[in-house]
C-alpha positions in Angstrom: -20.9 -168.0 52.3 -19.2 -164.6 52.6 -18.6 -163.0 49.2 -15.5 -160.8 49.6 -15.3 -159.6 46.0 -15.0 -155.9 45.6 -17.1 -156.1 42.5 -19.4 -159.1 42.6 -20.4 -159.1 39.0 -18.9 -160.5 35.8 -19.7 -159.8 32.2 -17.9 -163.0 31.2 -19.6 -165.4 33.7 -23.1 -164.2 34.5 -23.6 -167.2 36.7 -20.9 -165.7 39.0 -23.0 -162.5 39.5 -24.0 -161.7 43.1 -27.7 -162.0 42.6 -27.5 -165.4 40.9 -25.1 -166.9 43.4 -27.1 -165.5 46.3 -30.3 -167.0 45.0 -28.7 -170.4 44.2 -27.1 -170.6 47.6 -30.2 -169.7 49.5 -32.2 -172.3 47.5 -29.6 -174.8 48.6 -30.0 -173.7 52.3 -26.7 -171.8 52.4 -26.7 -168.3 53.8 -25.0 -165.6 51.7 -23.6 -162.4 52.9 -21.9 -159.8 50.8 -18.7 -158.4 52.5 -16.8 -157.1 49.6 -17.2 -153.5 50.7 -15.3 -154.4 53.9 -13.1 -157.3 52.9 -12.5 -156.7 49.2 -8.9 -156.4 48.2 -9.0 -152.8 46.8 -8.0 -149.7 48.7 -10.3 -146.6 48.6 -8.3 -145.4 45.6 -8.9 -148.6 43.7 -5.4 -150.2 44.1 -4.2 -153.5 45.4 -2.2 -152.6 48.5 -2.8 -155.3 51.0 -0.7 -153.7 53.8 -2.6 -150.5 53.5 -5.9 -152.3 53.2 -5.3 -154.4 56.3 -4.9 -151.2 58.3 -8.1 -149.7 57.0 -10.8 -149.4 59.8 -13.5 -150.6 57.4 -11.5 -153.7 56.7 -10.8 -154.3 60.4 -14.6 -154.0 61.1 -15.1 -156.6 58.4 -12.7 -159.0 60.0 -14.5 -158.5 63.3 -17.8 -159.3 61.7 -16.4 -162.3 59.9 -15.1 -163.7 63.2 -18.5 -163.2 64.8 -20.1 -165.2 62.0 -17.5 -167.9 62.4 -18.5 -168.3 66.1 -21.9 -169.4 64.9 -21.4 -170.9 61.5 -18.9 -172.7 59.2 -17.8 -169.8 56.9 -16.5 -170.1 53.4 -15.0 -167.1 51.6 -15.8 -166.4 47.9 -13.6 -164.4 45.7 -13.0 -164.1 42.0 -9.8 -166.1 41.8 -10.0 -169.9 41.7 -6.3 -170.3 42.7 -6.0 -169.0 46.3 -2.4 -168.2 45.7 -3.5 -165.5 43.2 -6.2 -164.1 45.5 -6.6 -161.6 48.2 -8.3 -164.5 50.1 -4.8 -165.7 50.8 -2.6 -162.6 50.6 -4.9 -160.4 52.7 -7.8 -162.0 54.5 -6.0 -165.3 55.4 -2.9 -163.4 56.5 -5.0 -161.2 58.9 -6.8 -164.3 60.3 -3.5 -166.2 60.8 -2.1 -163.3 62.8 -5.2 -163.6 65.0 -4.5 -167.4 65.5 -7.5 -168.4 63.4 -7.1 -171.6 61.4 -7.7 -171.0 57.7 -8.0 -173.8 55.2 -8.2 -173.1 51.5 -10.2 -175.3 49.2 -8.2 -175.8 46.0 -9.5 -175.9 42.5 -9.2 -179.7 42.6 -11.4 -179.7 45.8 -8.5 -180.5 48.2 -7.9 -178.8 51.5 -4.7 -176.7 51.8 -4.0 -175.2 55.3 -3.1 -171.5 54.9 0.5 -170.6 55.5 2.0 -167.3 56.6 2.9 -165.2 53.5 6.6 -164.2 53.9 6.2 -161.0 51.8 3.3 -159.8 54.0 5.3 -160.4 57.1 8.4 -158.7 55.8 6.6 -155.7 54.3 4.9 -155.0 57.6 8.3 -154.7 59.4 9.3 -151.8 57.2 
């Protein structure tokens, strides 16, 4: 499990805090790695700018590391949003992976598989 939240803590849902999730996953035999400092959705100035974030060297290094993990393990990404269409999991990380010809499958809130699709806005914005 790769946790890609910029801030892996919640005052509203303590069970969603990094240390609790990490401990629960490890007890269940699932490895946990925090990657939010590299793959979180926020730019260095604390804004959501996915085009700028994707070009950041720290983000690119995170993608490289994620791909290395994926060569050895099945990797799931954890973010704060349940709906992938509202998350940087889809609008940033999945878009980067799709450009690299990596298959990405979202797990929906109803536990269904949804193959990731190219985000039209992301593609158009890059061409500017």
